PDB file of N, CA, C and O in Angstrom:
ATOM      1  N   MET A   1       0.837  -1.178   0.000  1.00  0.00           N
ATOM      2  CA  MET A   1       0.000   0.000   0.000  1.00  0.00           C
ATOM      3  C   MET A   1       0.883   1.243   0.000  1.00  0.00           C
ATOM      4  O   MET A   1       1.802   1.349   0.812  1.00  0.00           O
ATOM      5  N   ALA A   2       0.622   2.150  -0.871  1.00  0.00           N
ATOM      6  CA  ALA A   2       1.400   3.383  -0.966  1.00  0.00           C
ATOM      7  C   ALA A   2       0.997   4.347   0.133  1.00  0.00           C
ATOM      8  O   ALA A   2      -0.176   4.447   0.491  1.00  0.00           O
ATOM      9  N   VAL A   3       1.971   5.044   0.658  1.00  0.00           N
ATOM     10  CA  VAL A   3       1.716   6.049   1.677  1.00  0.00           C
ATOM     11  C   VAL A   3       1.650   7.408   0.991  1.00  0.00           C
ATOM     12  O   VAL A   3       2.517   7.749   0.186  1.00  0.00           O
ATOM     13  N   SER A   4       0.630   8.169   1.310  1.00  0.00           N
ATOM     14  CA  SER A   4       0.450   9.487   0.704  1.00  0.00           C
ATOM     15  C   SER A   4       0.270  10.529   1.787  1.00  0.00           C
ATOM     16  O   SER A   4      -0.242  10.252   2.872  1.00  0.00           O
ATOM     17  N   THR A   5       0.706  11.734   1.463  1.00  0.00           N
ATOM     18  CA  THR A   5       0.453  12.840   2.374  1.00  0.00           C
ATOM     19  C   THR A   5      -0.909  13.438   2.037  1.00  0.00           C
ATOM     20  O   THR A   5      -1.464  13.180   0.969  1.00  0.00           O
ATOM     21  N   ILE A   6      -1.425  14.221   2.934  1.00  0.00           N
ATOM     22  CA  ILE A   6      -2.703  14.899   2.702  1.00  0.00           C
ATOM     23  C   ILE A   6      -2.604  15.774   1.454  1.00  0.00           C
ATOM     24  O   ILE A   6      -3.539  15.834   0.655  1.00  0.00           O
ATOM     25  N   THR A   7      -1.475  16.448   1.292  1.00  0.00           N
ATOM     26  CA  THR A   7      -1.294  17.316   0.128  1.00  0.00           C
ATOM     27  C   THR A   7      -1.360  16.510  -1.162  1.00  0.00           C
ATOM     28  O   THR A   7      -1.981  16.944  -2.132  1.00  0.00           O
ATOM     29  N   GLU A   8      -0.726  15.340  -1.182  1.00  0.00           N
ATOM     30  CA  GLU A   8      -0.766  14.492  -2.373  1.00  0.00           C
ATOM     31  C   GLU A   8      -2.188  14.033  -2.670  1.00  0.00           C
ATOM     32  O   GLU A   8      -2.607  13.987  -3.826  1.00  0.00           O
ATOM     33  N   ILE A   9      -2.913  13.700  -1.630  1.00  0.00           N
ATOM     34  CA  ILE A   9      -4.304  13.265  -1.803  1.00  0.00           C
ATOM     35  C   ILE A   9      -5.149  14.428  -2.338  1.00  0.00           C
ATOM     36  O   ILE A   9      -5.961  14.250  -3.246  1.00  0.00           O
ATOM     37  N   GLU A  10      -4.949  15.606  -1.767  1.00  0.00           N
ATOM     38  CA  GLU A  10      -5.689  16.785  -2.250  1.00  0.00           C
ATOM     39  C   GLU A  10      -5.417  17.045  -3.725  1.00  0.00           C
ATOM     40  O   GLU A  10      -6.338  17.321  -4.494  1.00  0.00           O
ATOM     41  N   HIS A  11      -4.149  16.956  -4.117  1.00  0.00           N
ATOM     42  CA  HIS A  11      -3.797  17.190  -5.526  1.00  0.00           C
ATOM     43  C   HIS A  11      -4.428  16.132  -6.427  1.00  0.00           C
ATOM     44  O   HIS A  11      -4.886  16.443  -7.527  1.00  0.00           O
ATOM     45  N   ALA A  12      -4.451  14.887  -5.967  1.00  0.00           N
ATOM     46  CA  ALA A  12      -5.059  13.817  -6.762  1.00  0.00           C
ATOM     47  C   ALA A  12      -6.552  14.059  -6.932  1.00  0.00           C
ATOM     48  O   ALA A  12      -7.093  13.838  -8.016  1.00  0.00           O
ATOM     49  N   ILE A  13      -7.221  14.509  -5.880  1.00  0.00           N
ATOM     50  CA  ILE A  13      -8.659  14.793  -5.948  1.00  0.00           C
ATOM     51  C   ILE A  13      -8.913  15.971  -6.889  1.00  0.00           C
ATOM     52  O   ILE A  13      -9.869  15.956  -7.666  1.00  0.00           O
ATOM     53  N   GLU A  14      -8.059  16.985  -6.817  1.00  0.00           N
ATOM     54  CA  GLU A  14      -8.224  18.157  -7.694  1.00  0.00           C
ATOM     55  C   GLU A  14      -8.075  17.791  -9.173  1.00  0.00           C
ATOM     56  O   GLU A  14      -8.644  18.460 -10.035  1.00  0.00           O
ATOM     57  N   ARG A  15      -7.316  16.739  -9.470  1.00  0.00           N
ATOM     58  CA  ARG A  15      -7.119  16.325 -10.858  1.00  0.00           C
ATOM     59  C   ARG A  15      -8.227  15.407 -11.367  1.00  0.00           C
ATOM     60  O   ARG A  15      -8.261  15.084 -12.554  1.00  0.00           O
ATOM     61  N   LEU A  16      -9.131  14.982 -10.486  1.00  0.00           N
ATOM     62  CA  LEU A  16     -10.225  14.104 -10.909  1.00  0.00           C
ATOM     63  C   LEU A  16     -11.193  14.854 -11.829  1.00  0.00           C
ATOM     64  O   LEU A  16     -11.402  16.057 -11.675  1.00  0.00           O
ATOM     65  N   PRO A  17     -11.780  14.129 -12.785  1.00  0.00           N
ATOM     66  CA  PRO A  17     -12.869  14.742 -13.555  1.00  0.00           C
ATOM     67  C   PRO A  17     -14.016  15.094 -12.610  1.00  0.00           C
ATOM     68  O   PRO A  17     -14.192  14.446 -11.579  1.00  0.00           O
ATOM     69  N   LYS A  18     -14.791  16.111 -12.955  1.00  0.00           N
ATOM     70  CA  LYS A  18     -15.869  16.583 -12.080  1.00  0.00           C
ATOM     71  C   LYS A  18     -16.838  15.469 -11.693  1.00  0.00           C
ATOM     72  O   LYS A  18     -17.298  15.417 -10.553  1.00  0.00           O
ATOM     73  N   THR A  19     -17.149  14.581 -12.631  1.00  0.00           N
ATOM     74  CA  THR A  19     -18.094  13.503 -12.307  1.00  0.00           C
ATOM     75  C   THR A  19     -17.512  12.561 -11.261  1.00  0.00           C
ATOM     76  O   THR A  19     -18.226  12.112 -10.365  1.00  0.00           O
ATOM     77  N   GLU A  20     -16.214  12.259 -11.369  1.00  0.00           N
ATOM     78  CA  GLU A  20     -15.568  11.390 -10.381  1.00  0.00           C
ATOM     79  C   GLU A  20     -15.458  12.094  -9.029  1.00  0.00           C
ATOM     80  O   GLU A  20     -15.635  11.468  -7.984  1.00  0.00           O
ATOM     81  N   ALA A  21     -15.171  13.379  -9.050  1.00  0.00           N
ATOM     82  CA  ALA A  21     -15.092  14.150  -7.804  1.00  0.00           C
ATOM     83  C   ALA A  21     -16.454  14.187  -7.120  1.00  0.00           C
ATOM     84  O   ALA A  21     -16.538  14.099  -5.896  1.00  0.00           O
ATOM     85  N   ALA A  22     -17.510  14.317  -7.902  1.00  0.00           N
ATOM     86  CA  ALA A  22     -18.863  14.327  -7.337  1.00  0.00           C
ATOM     87  C   ALA A  22     -19.189  12.974  -6.722  1.00  0.00           C
ATOM     88  O   ALA A  22     -19.779  12.906  -5.643  1.00  0.00           O
ATOM     89  N   ARG A  23     -18.805  11.892  -7.406  1.00  0.00           N
ATOM     90  CA  ARG A  23     -19.035  10.548  -6.854  1.00  0.00           C
ATOM     91  C   ARG A  23     -18.274  10.357  -5.548  1.00  0.00           C
ATOM     92  O   ARG A  23     -18.804   9.789  -4.592  1.00  0.00           O
ATOM     93  N   LEU A  24     -17.024  10.834  -5.509  1.00  0.00           N
ATOM     94  CA  LEU A  24     -16.221  10.740  -4.296  1.00  0.00           C
ATOM     95  C   LEU A  24     -16.858  11.538  -3.165  1.00  0.00           C
ATOM     96  O   LEU A  24     -16.921  11.068  -2.029  1.00  0.00           O
ATOM     97  N   ALA A  25     -17.329  12.737  -3.472  1.00  0.00           N
ATOM     98  CA  ALA A  25     -17.976  13.577  -2.460  1.00  0.00           C
ATOM     99  C   ALA A  25     -19.223  12.899  -1.909  1.00  0.00           C
ATOM    100  O   ALA A  25     -19.469  12.940  -0.704  1.00  0.00           O
ATOM    101  N   ALA A  26     -20.007  12.279  -2.777  1.00  0.00           N
ATOM    102  CA  ALA A  26     -21.220  11.578  -2.331  1.00  0.00           C
ATOM    103  C   ALA A  26     -20.850  10.390  -1.456  1.00  0.00           C
ATOM    104  O   ALA A  26     -21.489  10.139  -0.435  1.00  0.00           O
ATOM    105  N   TRP A  27     -19.810   9.656  -1.863  1.00  0.00           N
ATOM    106  CA  TRP A  27     -19.383   8.502  -1.070  1.00  0.00           C
ATOM    107  C   TRP A  27     -18.907   8.957   0.305  1.00  0.00           C
ATOM    108  O   TRP A  27     -19.255   8.342   1.313  1.00  0.00           O
ATOM    109  N   LEU A  28     -18.113  10.028   0.358  1.00  0.00           N
ATOM    110  CA  LEU A  28     -17.625  10.534   1.642  1.00  0.00           C
ATOM    111  C   LEU A  28     -18.769  10.993   2.538  1.00  0.00           C
ATOM    112  O   LEU A  28     -18.752  10.739   3.742  1.00  0.00           O
ATOM    113  N   ALA A  29     -19.753  11.661   1.967  1.00  0.00           N
ATOM    114  CA  ALA A  29     -20.908  12.111   2.744  1.00  0.00           C
ATOM    115  C   ALA A  29     -21.663  10.915   3.322  1.00  0.00           C
ATOM    116  O   ALA A  29     -22.063  10.935   4.486  1.00  0.00           O
ATOM    117  N   ALA A  30     -21.856   9.876   2.511  1.00  0.00           N
ATOM    118  CA  ALA A  30     -22.547   8.681   2.992  1.00  0.00           C
ATOM    119  C   ALA A  30     -21.723   7.979   4.072  1.00  0.00           C
ATOM    120  O   ALA A  30     -22.269   7.500   5.065  1.00  0.00           O
ATOM    121  N   PHE A  31     -20.421   7.924   3.872  1.00  0.00           N
ATOM    122  CA  PHE A  31     -19.532   7.306   4.854  1.00  0.00           C
ATOM    123  C   PHE A  31     -19.612   8.031   6.192  1.00  0.00           C
ATOM    124  O   PHE A  31     -19.744   7.398   7.240  1.00  0.00           O
ATOM    125  N   LEU A  32     -19.531   9.352   6.154  1.00  0.00           N
ATOM    126  CA  LEU A  32     -19.617  10.141   7.380  1.00  0.00           C
ATOM    127  C   LEU A  32     -20.962   9.963   8.063  1.00  0.00           C
ATOM    128  O   LEU A  32     -21.028   9.869   9.289  1.00  0.00           O
ATOM    129  N   SER A  33     -22.024   9.916   7.290  1.00  0.00           N
ATOM    130  CA  SER A  33     -23.356   9.724   7.846  1.00  0.00           C
ATOM    131  C   SER A  33     -23.452   8.372   8.552  1.00  0.00           C
ATOM    132  O   SER A  33     -23.984   8.279   9.658  1.00  0.00           O
ATOM    133  N   ARG A  34     -22.933   7.325   7.904  1.00  0.00           N
ATOM    134  CA  ARG A  34     -22.951   5.986   8.522  1.00  0.00           C
ATOM    135  C   ARG A  34     -22.095   5.957   9.772  1.00  0.00           C
ATOM    136  O   ARG A  34     -22.475   5.350  10.773  1.00  0.00           O
ATOM    137  N   SER A  35     -20.942   6.607   9.724  1.00  0.00           N
ATOM    138  CA  SER A  35     -20.036   6.631  10.869  1.00  0.00           C
ATOM    139  C   SER A  35     -20.674   7.339  12.057  1.00  0.00           C
ATOM    140  O   SER A  35     -20.576   6.876  13.194  1.00  0.00           O
ATOM    141  N   GLN A  36     -21.328   8.468  11.783  1.00  0.00           N
ATOM    142  CA  GLN A  36     -21.984   9.204  12.861  1.00  0.00           C
ATOM    143  C   GLN A  36     -23.142   8.395  13.436  1.00  0.00           C
ATOM    144  O   GLN A  36     -23.336   8.373  14.651  1.00  0.00           O
ATOM    145  N   ALA A  37     -23.904   7.738  12.585  1.00  0.00           N
ATOM    146  CA  ALA A  37     -25.020   6.917  13.058  1.00  0.00           C
ATOM    147  C   ALA A  37     -24.510   5.774  13.918  1.00  0.00           C
ATOM    148  O   ALA A  37     -25.120   5.438  14.932  1.00  0.00           O
ATOM    149  N   ALA A  38     -23.401   5.178  13.522  1.00  0.00           N
ATOM    150  CA  ALA A  38     -22.838   4.068  14.296  1.00  0.00           C
ATOM    151  C   ALA A  38     -22.341   4.541  15.649  1.00  0.00           C
ATOM    152  O   ALA A  38     -22.508   3.838  16.646  1.00  0.00           O
ATOM    153  N   SER A  39     -21.729   5.723  15.703  1.00  0.00           N
ATOM    154  CA  SER A  39     -21.219   6.205  16.981  1.00  0.00           C
ATOM    155  C   SER A  39     -22.358   6.575  17.922  1.00  0.00           C
ATOM    156  O   SER A  39     -22.241   6.385  19.132  1.00  0.00           O
ATOM    157  N   VAL A  40     -23.447   7.093  17.393  1.00  0.00           N
ATOM    158  CA  VAL A  40     -24.606   7.423  18.225  1.00  0.00           C
ATOM    159  C   VAL A  40     -25.247   6.144  18.752  1.00  0.00           C
ATOM    160  O   VAL A  40     -25.698   6.097  19.896  1.00  0.00           O
ATOM    161  N   ALA A  41     -25.286   5.121  17.930  1.00  0.00           N
ATOM    162  CA  ALA A  41     -25.929   3.866  18.328  1.00  0.00           C
ATOM    163  C   ALA A  41     -25.181   3.172  19.466  1.00  0.00           C
ATOM    164  O   ALA A  41     -25.774   2.365  20.183  1.00  0.00           O
ATOM    165  N   THR A  42     -23.892   3.467  19.647  1.00  0.00           N
ATOM    166  CA  THR A  42     -23.128   2.803  20.701  1.00  0.00           C
ATOM    167  C   THR A  42     -23.302   3.470  22.052  1.00  0.00           C
ATOM    168  O   THR A  42     -22.910   2.893  23.067  1.00  0.00           O
ATOM    169  N   HIS A  43     -23.873   4.660  22.102  1.00  0.00           N
ATOM    170  CA  HIS A  43     -24.107   5.335  23.380  1.00  0.00           C
ATOM    171  C   HIS A  43     -25.399   4.802  23.985  1.00  0.00           C
ATOM    172  O   HIS A  43     -26.393   4.580  23.294  1.00  0.00           O
ATOM    173  N   HIS A  44     -25.351   4.608  25.290  1.00  0.00           N
ATOM    174  CA  HIS A  44     -26.525   4.073  25.971  1.00  0.00           C
ATOM    175  C   HIS A  44     -27.158   5.149  26.846  1.00  0.00           C
ATOM    176  O   HIS A  44     -26.484   6.065  27.318  1.00  0.00           O
ATOM    177  N   ASP A  45     -28.415   5.022  27.044  1.00  0.00           N
ATOM    178  CA  ASP A  45     -29.163   5.961  27.853  1.00  0.00           C
ATOM    179  C   ASP A  45     -28.770   5.776  29.321  1.00  0.00           C
ATOM    180  O   ASP A  45     -28.721   4.647  29.810  1.00  0.00           O
ATOM    181  N   LEU A  46     -28.499   6.846  30.003  1.00  0.00           N
ATOM    182  CA  LEU A  46     -28.078   6.790  31.407  1.00  0.00           C
ATOM    183  C   LEU A  46     -29.227   7.045  32.376  1.00  0.00           C
ATOM    184  O   LEU A  46     -29.010   7.131  33.585  1.00  0.00           O
ATOM    185  N   ASP A  47     -30.447   7.166  31.856  1.00  0.00           N
ATOM    186  CA  ASP A  47     -31.594   7.442  32.727  1.00  0.00           C
ATOM    187  C   ASP A  47     -31.754   6.396  33.824  1.00  0.00           C
ATOM    188  O   ASP A  47     -32.226   6.717  34.915  1.00  0.00           O
ATOM    189  N   SER A  48     -31.372   5.158  33.555  1.00  0.00           N
ATOM    190  CA  SER A  48     -31.546   4.100  34.555  1.00  0.00           C
ATOM    191  C   SER A  48     -30.668   4.325  35.782  1.00  0.00           C
ATOM    192  O   SER A  48     -30.892   3.699  36.818  1.00  0.00           O
ATOM    193  N   LEU A  49     -29.674   5.205  35.685  1.00  0.00           N
ATOM    194  CA  LEU A  49     -28.786   5.475  36.815  1.00  0.00           C
ATOM    195  C   LEU A  49     -29.303   6.571  37.737  1.00  0.00           C
ATOM    196  O   LEU A  49     -28.771   6.765  38.830  1.00  0.00           O
ATOM    197  N   ILE A  50     -30.331   7.284  37.306  1.00  0.00           N
ATOM    198  CA  ILE A  50     -30.877   8.373  38.117  1.00  0.00           C
ATOM    199  C   ILE A  50     -31.377   7.817  39.455  1.00  0.00           C
ATOM    200  O   ILE A  50     -32.147   6.858  39.505  1.00  0.00           O
ATOM    201  N   GLY A  51     -30.916   8.445  40.520  1.00  0.00           N
ATOM    202  CA  GLY A  51     -31.360   8.056  41.855  1.00  0.00           C
ATOM    203  C   GLY A  51     -30.633   6.861  42.437  1.00  0.00           C
ATOM    204  O   GLY A  51     -31.009   6.383  43.507  1.00  0.00           O
ATOM    205  N   THR A  52     -29.603   6.363  41.767  1.00  0.00           N
ATOM    206  CA  THR A  52     -28.922   5.171  42.273  1.00  0.00           C
ATOM    207  C   THR A  52     -27.620   5.490  42.992  1.00  0.00           C
ATOM    208  O   THR A  52     -26.921   4.577  43.431  1.00  0.00           O
ATOM    209  N   TRP A  53     -27.277   6.784  43.122  1.00  0.00           N
ATOM    210  CA  TRP A  53     -26.028   7.156  43.767  1.00  0.00           C
ATOM    211  C   TRP A  53     -26.052   6.758  45.229  1.00  0.00           C
ATOM    212  O   TRP A  53     -27.029   6.990  45.942  1.00  0.00           O
ATOM    213  N   ARG A  54     -24.971   6.163  45.653  1.00  0.00           N
ATOM    214  CA  ARG A  54     -24.818   5.786  47.063  1.00  0.00           C
ATOM    215  C   ARG A  54     -23.497   6.357  47.566  1.00  0.00           C
ATOM    216  O   ARG A  54     -22.496   6.337  46.849  1.00  0.00           O
ATOM    217  N   ASP A  55     -23.490   6.862  48.790  1.00  0.00           N
ATOM    218  CA  ASP A  55     -22.243   7.346  49.380  1.00  0.00           C
ATOM    219  C   ASP A  55     -21.275   6.178  49.533  1.00  0.00           C
ATOM    220  O   ASP A  55     -21.663   5.074  49.912  1.00  0.00           O
ATOM    221  N   ASP A  56     -20.014   6.446  49.231  1.00  0.00           N
ATOM    222  CA  ASP A  56     -18.978   5.418  49.316  1.00  0.00           C
ATOM    223  C   ASP A  56     -17.756   6.045  49.975  1.00  0.00           C
ATOM    224  O   ASP A  56     -16.967   6.716  49.310  1.00  0.00           O
ATOM    225  N   PRO A  57     -17.595   5.830  51.275  1.00  0.00           N
ATOM    226  CA  PRO A  57     -16.467   6.442  51.992  1.00  0.00           C
ATOM    227  C   PRO A  57     -15.106   6.070  51.393  1.00  0.00           C
ATOM    228  O   PRO A  57     -14.199   6.903  51.402  1.00  0.00           O
ATOM    229  N   ALA A  58     -14.937   4.869  50.883  1.00  0.00           N
ATOM    230  CA  ALA A  58     -13.655   4.467  50.291  1.00  0.00           C
ATOM    231  C   ALA A  58     -13.358   5.300  49.045  1.00  0.00           C
ATOM    232  O   ALA A  58     -12.219   5.716  48.832  1.00  0.00           O
ATOM    233  N   PHE A  59     -14.371   5.542  48.231  1.00  0.00           N
ATOM    234  CA  PHE A  59     -14.200   6.374  47.037  1.00  0.00           C
ATOM    235  C   PHE A  59     -13.879   7.802  47.448  1.00  0.00           C
ATOM    236  O   PHE A  59     -12.961   8.419  46.906  1.00  0.00           O
ATOM    237  N   ASP A  60     -14.631   8.326  48.403  1.00  0.00           N
ATOM    238  CA  ASP A  60     -14.390   9.689  48.877  1.00  0.00           C
ATOM    239  C   ASP A  60     -12.960   9.846  49.380  1.00  0.00           C
ATOM    240  O   ASP A  60     -12.320  10.865  49.122  1.00  0.00           O
ATOM    241  N   SER A  61     -12.461   8.855  50.087  1.00  0.00           N
ATOM    242  CA  SER A  61     -11.098   8.883  50.595  1.00  0.00           C
ATOM    243  C   SER A  61     -10.087   8.838  49.449  1.00  0.00           C
ATOM    244  O   SER A  61      -9.072   9.533  49.490  1.00  0.00           O
ATOM    245  N   ALA A  62     -10.361   8.028  48.435  1.00  0.00           N
ATOM    246  CA  ALA A  62      -9.437   7.876  47.308  1.00  0.00           C
ATOM    247  C   ALA A  62      -9.315   9.157  46.490  1.00  0.00           C
ATOM    248  O   ALA A  62      -8.240   9.450  45.966  1.00  0.00           O
ATOM    249  N   ILE A  63     -10.387   9.919  46.371  1.00  0.00           N
ATOM    250  CA  ILE A  63     -10.326  11.126  45.543  1.00  0.00           C
ATOM    251  C   ILE A  63     -10.021  12.388  46.346  1.00  0.00           C
ATOM    252  O   ILE A  63      -9.941  13.473  45.771  1.00  0.00           O
ATOM    253  N   GLN A  64      -9.854  12.271  47.630  1.00  0.00           N
ATOM    254  CA  GLN A  64      -9.624  13.440  48.479  1.00  0.00           C
ATOM    255  C   GLN A  64      -8.382  14.223  48.040  1.00  0.00           C
ATOM    256  O   GLN A  64      -8.391  15.453  48.080  1.00  0.00           O
ATOM    257  N   ALA A  65      -7.330  13.543  47.628  1.00  0.00           N
ATOM    258  CA  ALA A  65      -6.112  14.230  47.215  1.00  0.00           C
ATOM    259  C   ALA A  65      -6.345  15.090  45.978  1.00  0.00           C
ATOM    260  O   ALA A  65      -5.670  16.104  45.800  1.00  0.00           O
ATOM    261  N   PHE A  66      -7.276  14.710  45.133  1.00  0.00           N
ATOM    262  CA  PHE A  66      -7.557  15.467  43.918  1.00  0.00           C
ATOM    263  C   PHE A  66      -8.394  16.712  44.185  1.00  0.00           C
ATOM    264  O   PHE A  66      -8.525  17.568  43.310  1.00  0.00           O
ATOM    265  N   GLU A  67      -8.954  16.820  45.368  1.00  0.00           N
ATOM    266  CA  GLU A  67      -9.780  17.960  45.707  1.00  0.00           C
ATOM    267  C   GLU A  67      -8.978  19.086  46.364  1.00  0.00           C
ATOM    268  O   GLU A  67      -9.515  20.163  46.625  1.00  0.00           O
ATOM    269  N   GLN A  68      -7.697  18.836  46.630  1.00  0.00           N
ATOM    270  CA  GLN A  68      -6.847  19.839  47.245  1.00  0.00           C
ATOM    271  C   GLN A  68      -6.213  20.689  46.145  1.00  0.00           C
ATOM    272  O   GLN A  68      -5.760  20.165  45.127  1.00  0.00           O
ATOM    273  N   VAL A  69      -6.186  21.993  46.358  1.00  0.00           N
ATOM    274  CA  VAL A  69      -5.598  22.929  45.402  1.00  0.00           C
ATOM    275  C   VAL A  69      -4.163  23.195  45.783  1.00  0.00           C
ATOM    276  O   VAL A  69      -3.875  23.570  46.919  1.00  0.00           O
ATOM    277  N   ASP A  70      -3.262  23.002  44.840  1.00  0.00           N
ATOM    278  CA  ASP A  70      -1.853  23.309  45.046  1.00  0.00           C
ATOM    279  C   ASP A  70      -1.665  24.790  44.717  1.00  0.00           C
ATOM    280  O   ASP A  70      -1.640  25.163  43.544  1.00  0.00           O
ATOM    281  N   GLU A  71      -1.535  25.621  45.723  1.00  0.00           N
ATOM    282  CA  GLU A  71      -1.464  27.062  45.544  1.00  0.00           C
ATOM    283  C   GLU A  71      -0.302  27.472  44.637  1.00  0.00           C
ATOM    284  O   GLU A  71      -0.416  28.459  43.911  1.00  0.00           O
ATOM    285  N   ALA A  72       0.795  26.747  44.663  1.00  0.00           N
ATOM    286  CA  ALA A  72       1.957  27.100  43.841  1.00  0.00           C
ATOM    287  C   ALA A  72       1.647  26.909  42.355  1.00  0.00           C
ATOM    288  O   ALA A  72       2.196  27.625  41.517  1.00  0.00           O
ATOM    289  N   VAL A  73       0.802  25.983  42.026  1.00  0.00           N
ATOM    290  CA  VAL A  73       0.481  25.697  40.631  1.00  0.00           C
ATOM    291  C   VAL A  73      -0.687  26.540  40.150  1.00  0.00           C
ATOM    292  O   VAL A  73      -0.768  26.853  38.962  1.00  0.00           O
ATOM    293  N   SER A  74      -1.582  26.912  41.034  1.00  0.00           N
ATOM    294  CA  SER A  74      -2.808  27.590  40.631  1.00  0.00           C
ATOM    295  C   SER A  74      -2.615  29.076  40.329  1.00  0.00           C
ATOM    296  O   SER A  74      -3.568  29.733  39.909  1.00  0.00           O
ATOM    297  N   LYS A  75      -1.432  29.620  40.525  1.00  0.00           N
ATOM    298  CA  LYS A  75      -1.202  31.055  40.284  1.00  0.00           C
ATOM    299  C   LYS A  75      -0.716  31.309  38.901  1.00  0.00           C
ATOM    300  O   LYS A  75      -0.474  32.459  38.533  1.00  0.00           O
TER     301      LYS A  75
END
């Protein structure tokens, strides 16, 4: 497989006949649409988690260090 830079790809696309460029544009649009639909389909609804929070002292203890502000860094 040949390796190409973005610039080389752009130049190759610019040299395409208009009909081929239009076909490529349509294919890319369809590809992006499918990709976006697939990424949305993988997200799950979090409504089932509403109201399920429970206090966890071990978790609170573990994250306590992250809640402290280092004054030397924050300036």
